[in-house]
C-alpha positions in Angstrom: -87.7 -13.5 1.2 -89.4 -14.5 4.4 -92.8 -16.3 4.5 -94.8 -13.2 5.4 -93.2 -11.2 2.5 -93.9 -14.0 0.1 -97.5 -14.3 1.2 -98.0 -10.5 0.9 -96.4 -10.5 -2.6 -98.6 -13.5 -3.7 -101.7 -11.8 -2.4 -100.8 -8.6 -4.1 -100.3 -10.3 -7.4 -103.7 -11.9 -7.1 -105.3 -8.6 -6.1 -106.3 -10.0 -2.7 -105.7 -9.0 0.8 -102.9 -10.9 2.6 -104.0 -12.7 5.8 -103.2 -11.2 9.2 -100.7 -12.9 11.5 -103.6 -14.2 13.5 -105.3 -15.7 10.4 -102.0 -17.3 9.4 -101.7 -18.8 12.9 -105.3 -20.2 12.6 -104.6 -21.6 9.2 -101.5 -23.3 10.5 -103.5 -24.8 13.4 -106.2 -26.1 10.9 -103.5 -27.5 8.7 -101.9 -29.2 11.6 -105.1 -30.9 12.7 -105.8 -32.0 9.1 -102.3 -33.3 8.4 -102.0 -35.2 11.7 -105.5 -36.7 11.3 -104.9 -38.0 7.8 -102.0 -37.3 5.5 -100.1 -34.1 4.7 -102.2 -33.6 1.6 -105.2 -32.9 3.8 -103.5 -29.7 5.2 -103.6 -27.5 2.2 -106.8 -28.9 0.9 -108.6 -28.3 4.3 -107.4 -24.7 4.2 -108.6 -24.3 0.6 -112.0 -25.8 1.5 -112.4 -23.5 4.5 -111.5 -20.5 2.4 -113.9 -21.5 -0.4 -116.7 -22.1 2.1 -116.0 -18.7 3.7 -115.8 -20.5 7.1 -114.1 -18.8 10.0 -110.8 -20.4 10.6 -111.4 -21.1 14.3 -114.7 -22.8 13.4 -113.0 -24.8 10.7 -110.3 -26.0 13.0 -112.9 -26.9 15.7 -114.8 -28.9 13.0 -111.6 -30.6 11.8 -110.9 -31.7 15.4 -114.3 -33.4 15.5 -113.4 -35.4 12.4 -109.9 -36.3 13.6 -109.7 -39.9 14.7 -109.8 -40.3 18.5 -106.9 -41.9 20.2 -107.9 -45.3 21.8 -108.3 -45.1 25.6 -105.3 -46.3 27.7 
């Protein structure tokens, strides 16, 4: 079973709508920012928080990027 099939099946079992490919892409971008700014645990938790808050995924990623530690100047 590929990831899209698994996600669709999981959503169906929960009685929820599966995310679109664009939404999945935005979630993965948010997860990437969270994981690379902290530890891997931050990725799924950040997505959960954004979902619980009803925040648009693009807005959530942009916010996460403001929290990410800035690289020191060269």
